[in-house]
C-alpha positions in Angstrom: 31.9 110.7 69.3 31.6 113.9 67.3 30.8 117.4 68.0 27.6 119.2 67.0 28.7 120.8 63.8 26.2 123.6 64.0 27.4 125.1 67.2 31.1 124.3 67.6 33.4 127.0 68.7 37.0 126.0 68.1 38.8 128.0 70.7 42.1 126.9 72.1 43.7 128.5 75.1 47.1 127.4 76.1 47.7 127.3 79.8 51.1 126.5 81.3 51.0 124.3 84.4 53.4 121.6 85.6 55.3 121.6 82.2 52.2 120.7 80.0 49.7 122.3 77.7 46.0 121.8 78.1 43.1 122.9 75.9 40.4 124.8 77.9 36.8 125.6 76.9 37.0 123.9 73.5 33.7 123.3 71.6 31.5 125.2 74.1 28.0 124.3 73.7 25.3 124.9 76.3 23.0 122.2 74.8 25.5 119.4 74.4 24.6 116.2 76.3 26.8 113.3 77.1 26.1 109.6 78.0 26.3 108.0 81.3 29.4 106.0 80.2 31.2 109.1 78.9 30.7 110.8 82.3 31.8 107.7 84.1 35.0 107.5 82.2 35.6 111.3 82.9 35.2 110.9 86.6 36.9 107.4 86.9 33.9 105.7 88.5 31.3 103.1 87.5 28.2 103.8 85.5 26.2 102.8 88.5 27.7 105.6 90.6 26.6 108.1 87.9 23.0 106.7 88.0 23.0 107.1 91.8 24.2 110.7 91.5 21.6 111.7 88.8 20.2 114.5 90.9 23.4 116.4 90.9 23.2 117.3 87.2 20.8 118.4 84.5 19.6 115.4 82.5 17.1 114.5 79.8 15.4 111.2 79.3 16.1 109.1 76.1 15.1 105.8 74.7 17.7 103.1 74.2 17.7 99.4 73.4 16.0 97.7 76.3 14.2 100.6 77.9 14.7 104.1 79.0 18.0 105.9 80.1 19.2 109.5 80.3 21.9 111.9 79.2 23.7 114.5 81.2 24.0 118.3 80.2 27.7 118.9 79.5 27.6 122.4 80.9 26.1 121.1 84.3 29.0 118.9 85.1 32.2 120.0 86.9 34.4 122.6 85.0 37.4 120.3 85.2 35.5 117.5 83.7 34.3 119.7 80.8 37.9 120.6 80.2 38.9 117.0 80.2 36.1 116.1 77.9 37.0 118.7 75.3 40.7 117.9 75.6 40.0 114.4 74.2 38.5 115.9 71.1 41.6 118.0 70.2 44.8 116.5 68.8 47.6 118.1 70.8 51.1 117.6 69.0 53.7 116.0 71.2 55.7 118.6 73.1 59.1 118.1 74.6 58.7 118.2 78.4 60.8 120.8 80.1 63.1 119.6 82.9 61.5 120.1 86.4 64.0 122.3 88.2 62.1 122.5 91.5 58.5 122.1 92.3 58.6 124.9 94.7 55.0 125.7 94.4 53.9 122.7 96.0 53.9 122.4 99.8 56.0 120.0 101.7 53.0 118.4 103.4 51.4 117.6 100.1 54.6 116.0 98.8 54.9 113.8 101.9 51.3 112.7 101.5 51.8 111.9 97.8 54.9 109.8 98.5 53.0 107.9 101.2 50.2 107.2 98.8 52.7 106.2 96.1 54.3 103.7 98.4 51.0 102.2 99.7 49.7 101.6 96.2 52.9 100.0 95.0 53.0 97.7 98.1 49.4 96.7 97.6 49.8 96.0 93.8 52.9 93.8 94.3 51.2 91.7 97.0 47.8 91.6 95.0 49.5 90.0 92.0 50.2 86.7 94.0 46.7 86.5 95.2 44.1 84.3 93.5 41.0 85.8 95.4 41.8 89.4 94.9 38.6 90.8 96.3 39.2 88.9 99.6 42.8 90.1 99.7 41.8 93.7 99.2 39.4 93.6 102.2 42.0 91.9 104.4 44.8 94.2 103.4 42.8 97.3 104.1 41.4 96.0 107.4 45.0 95.3 108.8 46.2 98.7 107.4 43.4 100.7 108.8 43.9 99.0 112.2 47.4 100.8 112.2 49.1 97.4 112.3 50.4 97.2 108.8 52.8 100.0 107.7 52.3 102.4 110.7 54.6 105.1 109.2 52.4 105.5 106.1 49.3 105.4 108.3 50.6 108.3 110.3 50.8 110.3 107.2 47.6 109.6 105.2 45.3 107.8 107.7 42.6 105.3 106.8 42.0 104.4 103.2 39.0 102.7 101.4 39.1 100.3 98.5 37.6 102.9 96.3 40.4 105.3 97.0 43.0 102.5 96.3 41.4 101.8 92.9 41.3 105.4 92.1 45.0 106.0 93.0 45.9 102.9 90.9 44.0 104.3 87.7 45.6 107.8 88.2 49.1 106.3 88.3 48.6 103.7 85.5 52.1 102.7 84.5 53.7 105.9 85.6 56.3 106.2 88.3 55.6 109.9 88.9 54.4 110.3 92.5 53.3 113.9 91.6 50.2 112.5 90.1 49.1 111.6 93.6 49.6 115.0 95.1 46.4 116.3 96.8 44.6 118.8 94.9 44.3 121.2 97.9 44.3 124.9 97.5 47.1 126.8 99.2 46.1 130.3 98.3 46.4 133.1 100.8 42.7 133.9 100.5 39.8 132.1 101.9 37.8 129.6 99.9 34.5 130.7 101.2 31.0 131.1 99.9 30.6 134.5 101.7 30.5 137.4 99.2 32.1 140.7 99.9 29.0 142.2 101.5 28.6 139.4 103.9 32.3 139.5 104.8 32.2 143.3 105.5 29.2 142.9 107.8 30.7 140.0 109.6 34.1 141.6 110.1 32.5 144.7 111.6 31.2 142.6 114.4 34.2 140.3 114.6 36.8 143.1 114.8 34.8 145.3 117.1 37.0 146.6 120.1 34.3 145.3 122.5 35.5 141.8 121.4 32.2 140.0 120.4 32.6 136.2 120.5 32.7 134.5 117.1 29.3 132.9 117.8 27.7 136.2 118.8 29.1 137.9 115.7 27.7 135.1 113.6 24.2 135.5 115.0 24.3 139.3 114.6 25.5 139.1 111.0 22.7 136.6 110.1 20.1 139.0 111.6 21.4 141.9 109.6 21.3 139.9 106.4 17.7 138.9 107.2 16.7 142.5 107.7 18.2 143.3 104.3 16.0 140.7 102.8 18.9 138.5 101.5 17.7 135.3 99.7 20.5 133.2 100.9 21.8 133.3 104.4 25.1 131.3 105.0 25.2 128.8 107.8 27.0 129.3 111.0 29.9 126.8 110.2 30.6 128.9 107.0 31.0 132.1 109.0 33.1 130.2 111.7 35.5 128.8 109.1 36.1 132.2 107.6 36.7 133.8 111.1 39.3 131.1 111.9 41.0 131.6 108.6 41.0 135.5 108.9 42.5 135.2 112.4 45.2 132.8 111.3 46.2 134.9 108.3 45.6 138.5 109.6 46.5 138.0 113.3 48.1 141.5 113.5 44.9 143.2 112.4 42.8 140.9 114.7 45.0 141.9 117.6 45.2 145.6 117.1 41.4 146.0 116.4 40.3 143.8 119.3 43.0 144.2 122.0 44.9 147.4 121.2 48.4 148.5 120.6 49.8 147.1 123.8 48.8 143.5 122.8 50.1 144.1 119.4 53.6 144.9 120.7 53.6 142.0 123.2 52.0 139.3 121.0 52.8 140.1 117.3 55.6 142.5 116.9 59.0 140.7 117.3 61.0 141.3 120.4 64.5 142.8 120.4 67.0 140.3 121.7 69.7 141.9 123.9 73.3 140.7 124.2 73.9 140.6 128.0 77.5 139.7 127.6 78.3 143.3 126.7 77.7 144.5 130.3 79.3 143.6 133.7 78.0 142.7 137.0 76.9 145.8 138.9 77.2 148.0 135.9 73.4 148.3 135.3 70.6 148.2 137.9 67.0 147.8 136.8 64.4 149.3 139.3 60.7 149.0 139.6 57.9 149.0 142.3 55.6 146.1 143.1 52.5 146.1 145.2 52.8 143.1 147.4 50.1 140.5 147.0 49.9 139.7 150.7 49.1 141.8 153.7 51.5 143.2 156.3 50.9 145.1 159.6 51.0 148.9 159.0 53.6 150.2 161.7 51.7 153.4 162.0 48.0 152.2 162.4 48.6 148.5 163.4 46.1 147.4 160.7 46.7 145.0 157.8 47.5 146.6 154.5 49.3 145.9 151.3 52.9 147.3 151.3 55.0 148.3 148.2 58.3 146.7 147.5 60.8 148.9 145.7 63.6 146.7 144.1 66.9 147.2 142.3 68.0 144.3 140.2 71.4 143.7 138.7 70.8 143.1 135.0 73.8 140.8 134.5 73.4 138.4 137.5 69.6 138.9 137.9 70.1 139.3 141.7 68.0 141.5 143.8 70.8 143.7 145.3 68.6 146.2 147.2 65.0 146.8 148.1 62.8 148.8 150.5 59.3 148.1 151.7 57.1 151.0 152.4 53.4 151.8 152.4 53.5 153.9 149.2 55.8 154.1 146.1 57.4 157.6 146.4 60.8 159.2 146.1 61.7 158.5 149.7 61.2 154.7 149.3 63.1 154.6 146.1 66.0 156.6 147.5 66.3 154.3 150.5 66.2 151.2 148.2 69.0 152.7 146.1 71.1 153.2 149.3 70.6 149.7 150.3 71.5 148.5 146.7 74.7 150.4 146.7 75.9 149.2 150.1 75.1 145.5 149.2 76.6 145.9 145.8 79.8 147.4 147.1 80.0 150.0 144.2 78.1 152.7 142.6 76.5 151.5 139.3 77.1 153.4 136.0 73.5 153.1 134.8 70.0 152.8 136.5 67.2 151.6 134.3 64.1 153.1 135.9 60.3 152.7 135.6 58.4 155.5 133.8 56.2 156.1 137.0 56.0 159.6 138.4 57.8 158.5 141.7 60.9 157.7 139.6 60.6 161.0 137.7 60.5 163.0 140.8 62.6 166.2 141.0 64.6 164.8 143.8 66.3 162.4 141.5 66.9 164.2 138.3 67.0 167.7 139.7 64.7 170.2 138.1 63.1 170.2 134.8 65.9 172.4 133.6 69.2 171.0 134.6 70.9 174.4 134.2 68.9 175.9 137.2 71.2 176.5 140.1 70.7 174.5 143.4 68.6 171.8 142.0 70.8 168.8 141.2 69.4 165.3 141.5 71.0 162.5 143.5 71.6 160.4 140.6 73.5 163.2 139.0 75.4 163.8 142.3 76.5 160.1 142.5 77.5 160.0 138.8 74.7 157.6 137.8 73.1 157.9 134.3 69.4 157.3 134.4 67.5 155.5 131.6 63.6 155.5 131.6 61.6 152.6 130.2 59.0 153.3 127.6 55.6 153.8 129.1 53.3 150.6 129.5 56.0 148.4 128.0 56.8 145.5 130.5 59.1 143.8 127.9 61.9 146.4 128.5 62.2 145.7 132.2 63.8 142.5 133.2 62.7 142.9 136.8 59.1 142.1 135.8 60.1 138.5 135.3 61.7 138.5 138.8 58.4 139.9 140.3 56.5 137.0 138.6 58.6 134.4 140.1 58.4 136.1 143.5 54.7 135.9 143.3 54.6 132.2 142.3 57.2 130.9 144.7 57.1 133.3 147.6 53.9 135.2 148.0 51.5 132.3 147.5 53.2 130.5 150.5 52.1 133.1 152.9 48.9 132.7 154.9 48.1 136.5 154.3 48.2 136.1 150.6 45.1 137.8 149.0 45.8 137.4 145.2 46.8 140.0 142.6 43.2 140.6 141.4 39.6 139.7 142.1 39.6 136.9 139.6 42.4 134.9 141.2 41.9 135.6 144.9 42.1 132.7 147.4 39.0 130.6 148.2 38.8 131.9 151.7 38.1 135.5 150.5 35.1 134.4 148.4 31.5 134.4 149.8 30.3 131.6 151.9 33.6 129.8 152.1 33.1 128.7 155.7 35.4 125.6 155.3 38.4 127.5 154.0 38.0 130.3 156.6 37.9 127.7 159.3 41.2 126.0 158.2 43.0 129.3 157.4 45.8 130.4 159.6 45.5 134.0 160.7 49.0 135.2 160.5 49.9 138.8 159.1 53.6 139.6 159.4 55.1 142.9 160.3 57.4 144.7 158.0 60.5 143.5 160.0 59.3 139.9 159.7 58.5 140.4 156.0 62.1 141.5 155.4 63.4 138.4 157.2 61.2 136.1 155.1 62.2 137.9 151.8 65.9 137.5 152.8 65.4 133.8 153.4 63.6 133.4 150.0 66.5 135.3 148.3 68.9 132.6 149.5 66.8 130.0 147.5 66.5 132.3 144.5 70.1 133.1 144.3 70.9 129.4 144.4 69.2 128.9 141.0 71.2 128.9 137.7 71.7 132.3 136.3 69.6 132.9 133.2 72.5 134.7 131.5 75.1 132.0 132.4 73.8 128.6 133.0 77.1 127.4 134.3 76.9 129.6 137.4 74.3 130.3 139.9 72.9 133.8 140.6 75.0 134.2 143.8 78.2 133.1 142.0 77.6 135.7 139.3 76.9 138.3 141.8 80.0 137.5 143.8 82.1 138.4 140.8 81.4 142.1 141.1 84.4 144.4 141.4 83.7 146.2 144.7 84.8 149.8 145.4 85.2 151.4 148.8 81.9 153.0 149.9 81.5 155.7 152.7 78.3 155.1 154.4 78.1 158.7 155.5 78.0 159.8 151.8 74.9 157.9 151.3 73.0 159.4 154.3 71.2 162.0 152.0 69.5 159.0 150.4 67.6 158.2 153.6 64.8 160.4 152.7 62.0 159.2 155.0 61.7 161.9 157.7 59.5 163.3 160.4 59.6 166.2 162.9 59.8 165.0 166.6 60.4 166.8 169.9 63.2 165.7 172.3 62.1 164.6 175.8 63.9 163.3 178.8 63.9 159.8 177.3 65.1 160.9 173.9 62.8 160.6 170.8 59.7 158.3 170.5 59.2 156.8 167.1 57.1 153.8 166.2 56.5 152.8 169.8 60.3 152.8 170.6 62.7 155.2 172.2 65.9 156.4 170.6 68.7 158.3 172.6 72.1 159.6 172.2 74.2 161.6 174.7 74.1 164.5 172.3 70.4 164.8 173.0 70.9 165.3 176.7 69.6 168.7 178.0 67.9 169.6 174.7 64.1 170.3 174.5 63.4 171.4 171.0 62.0 170.1 167.8 64.3 168.1 165.4 64.1 166.3 162.1 64.6 162.6 162.1 65.6 160.5 159.1 64.9 156.7 159.0 64.6 153.7 156.9 62.1 150.9 157.7 64.5 148.5 156.4 66.7 149.1 159.5 64.9 150.5 162.5 67.8 149.9 165.0 68.8 153.7 164.6 67.7 156.9 163.3 69.6 160.0 162.1 68.8 163.3 163.8 69.1 166.7 162.3 68.4 170.3 163.5 65.5 172.2 161.9 68.0 174.0 159.8 69.3 170.7 158.3 72.6 170.3 160.4 73.5 166.8 161.4 73.2 166.3 165.1 73.8 162.7 166.0 72.8 159.1 165.4 70.4 157.7 168.1 70.2 154.0 168.7 67.1 152.3 169.8 66.8 151.9 173.6 66.6 148.4 174.8 64.4 147.3 177.8 65.9 146.5 181.1 65.2 143.5 183.3 63.2 144.7 186.3 65.0 142.3 188.7 68.3 142.0 186.9 70.4 141.3 190.2 68.0 138.7 191.4 66.5 136.8 188.5 68.2 138.1 185.5 71.1 136.7 183.4 74.7 138.1 183.2 73.8 140.1 180.2 70.8 141.7 182.1 73.0 142.7 185.1 75.7 144.2 182.8 73.0 146.1 180.9 71.6 147.5 184.1 75.1 148.6 185.4 75.9 150.4 182.2 72.6 152.3 182.1 73.1 153.3 185.9 76.7 154.4 185.0 75.4 156.4 182.0 72.9 158.3 184.3 75.7 159.1 186.7 77.9 160.4 183.9 75.2 162.7 182.6 74.5 164.0 186.2 78.2 164.8 186.8 78.3 166.5 183.4 75.4 168.9 184.5 77.0 169.5 187.9 80.4 170.3 186.4 78.9 172.8 183.9 77.0 174.6 186.7 80.2 174.9 188.9 82.1 176.4 186.0 79.3 178.8 185.6 79.3 179.8 189.3 83.1 180.4 189.3 82.4 183.6 187.2 82.7 186.7 189.5 79.5 188.7 190.3 78.8 191.5 187.9 78.5 194.7 189.9 76.5 197.1 187.8 75.0 199.0 190.6 76.7 199.1 194.0 75.1 199.5 197.4 77.0 199.1 200.7 75.0 197.9 203.6 76.9 198.0 206.9 76.2 195.6 209.7 75.4 196.7 213.2 78.4 197.6 215.2 79.2 196.6 218.6 77.5 199.8 220.1 74.3 198.8 218.5 74.1 201.8 216.0 72.6 201.0 212.6 74.6 201.4 209.3 73.5 203.9 206.7 72.6 203.0 203.2 74.2 204.8 200.3 72.0 205.9 197.4 73.5 205.8 194.0 72.3 208.3 191.5 72.0 207.1 188.0 71.5 209.5 185.2 70.7 208.6 181.6 73.2 209.8 179.0 70.6 211.9 177.1 69.9 214.0 180.1 66.6 212.6 181.3 65.1 213.0 184.8 67.1 211.6 187.7 66.1 208.3 189.2 67.2 207.4 192.8 67.4 203.7 193.3 68.5 201.7 196.4 70.0 198.3 195.5 71.0 195.9 198.1 74.1 193.9 197.2 74.1 190.1 197.5 77.1 190.3 199.8 76.8 192.0 203.1 79.7 194.0 204.0 81.5 193.1 207.1 83.5 195.2 209.4 86.3 195.4 207.0 85.9 195.3 203.1 88.3 192.9 201.3 90.4 194.5 198.5 89.4 193.5 195.0 91.9 191.4 193.2 92.6 191.9 189.5 91.8 188.8 187.4 92.7 189.3 183.8 91.0 186.1 182.7 87.6 187.3 184.1 86.4 190.7 182.8 83.3 192.5 183.8 80.5 193.4 181.3 80.7 197.1 180.2 77.6 199.1 179.6 79.5 201.6 177.3 82.6 201.8 175.4 83.8 204.6 177.8 83.7 202.2 180.7 85.8 199.7 178.8 88.3 202.4 178.0 88.8 203.4 181.5 89.1 199.8 182.6 91.9 199.2 180.1 93.7 202.4 181.2 93.6 201.2 184.8 94.5 197.5 184.4 96.2 197.6 180.9 95.7 195.5 177.9 96.3 191.8 178.4 95.7 190.5 174.8 96.0 191.5 171.2 92.2 191.9 171.0 92.1 194.5 173.7 95.0 196.4 172.1 93.2 196.3 168.7 90.1 197.6 170.3 91.8 200.4 172.2 93.4 201.6 168.9 90.2 201.7 167.0 88.5 203.4 169.9 91.0 206.3 169.9 89.9 207.0 166.3 86.2 207.2 167.1 84.1 210.3 167.4 83.2 209.4 171.1 86.9 209.4 172.1 87.5 212.8 170.5 84.5 214.4 172.2 85.7 212.8 175.5 89.2 214.3 175.1 87.7 217.7 174.3 85.6 217.8 177.4 88.7 217.0 179.6 90.7 219.7 178.0 87.8 222.3 178.5 87.6 221.4 182.3 
């Protein structure tokens, strides 16, 4: 073979790859044709295969011995074959091969495949040498291998193989022992090997990364339509777009997520999480609080209708135990305060930190005080108890470990209840869907009250706390929680946290609240409005305060009495009846005693009128008129007042009682009284001394001296 001497361009480009030099684009000639045999040698196939693939190349017909044939245009064959053809025409001096330090540029998977190919070819060659009928052996060998019976480990790595592939691998290896010759010529670039040009990619990505989240199929159809309207000659097929979309999602998942799903999805699905070292905190040191709308219905205690209540929970971070919770109809500061009170009582200590949600209920003024902590009189409860509050970032569920607890509660507790209604429309039970008569017929209509719900949650917590603790697999949650160092907690100091309150009026039976009566002896005889503070977590009692905020008493719920306790009741019913009868008598005697003490006070004789009874001769007694003049000198008023005591034949002398003093209209009357009977206490002496220095006393003494 020789080159066309008229149009030969001797250009040699050195390209370093795998420690060898190769000649590239040598003897470029667009009109150079090669024979069928030459192309077959370049590709490593038979001449028959070249004749069958004639349509792939540009050819010209030639006349040879025995008939017609064709030649192939060199520039129309694959670029790597052109390079291989020209490299044979150039004499490359021998170059010392550099030592291979590490073929780090090749992927591990490609190495594994190359080694498997190398082993399979060597095993096939060794056994083939001993066979007389080699073609029959090749067929039998591959049939057994492709059935995954022979060499299953190799089959798991490279799969099925044809005889043509085996022959090709044999020619590539030759007498070499280098397995790298069989490394797959895959492309491991970080860019997509696609036929799409930049314009087509831009249009496709505009639909694919739209925030309205078009599906890949819809984005492909819209892109093809846009390309047709722009009179593009070539429209790529749908599989071409789909392969590019899958590649883009796999290599730019962060952009895919941000543009289609938003920042929240980017934080949760792409950005790495921060791993916390829980061993740095102690049990009861940090509580995590959040609210959850229950996914089942309860009976509203105020209306009696089904509703979805709210659970406010405080979770111990170390042990993951729910130490306190409150169930109310809405999430507000009252519910949260009551839940905190329950958590402190169950925990047996006041936590140092409370990790709170960023909701407005948790950010209420009641807890943190005013916006400006320096303002006087507005200190929050957390600040008063010495608790440091930490607020989670908004819309960031990863920072609150209690979210995982709520998820477990939904899956293992809420779905067990007949009144479960689901957390959304998509996953609601079948009975709540339209025309589900069968499920409605077999459904049990049971909706618990709040008290029943609390009992069921407490029973479920026994199961939950028996599970291994996530922070210490060697202990259960309850065992971790029992290791808390408890402090002495005064229940009265936490009364301020019972924030749920209403205004009620005291009646003869006490206070009526939620269809129950509450009474305490301190309410006896009072008929006024008071403030009650309560917790739905424990309705056995309520705290009662005056309208000014002063604590009055704690009223317990009144129990019902057996109507025939002495005849059909038990011993407990009879004893309960006796105690209530005795309580009524005690209250009655208390009132009678107070009234007797009041009646022992002597009558106040402000105006005197003596009415004499008839004497024995039958003459009527006369009535004395008392003239009362005003101090300012107004007109005289003559009044006849009848005393409550009728004077008998002889008037009893009045005895002096120093303990009971009359009421004085003026300071002068009191002065005259003290002059007559004397001072019996230090209070009277002090008053008398101050009165002698007054202006009224000086005027009184002046008038006496004048007369």
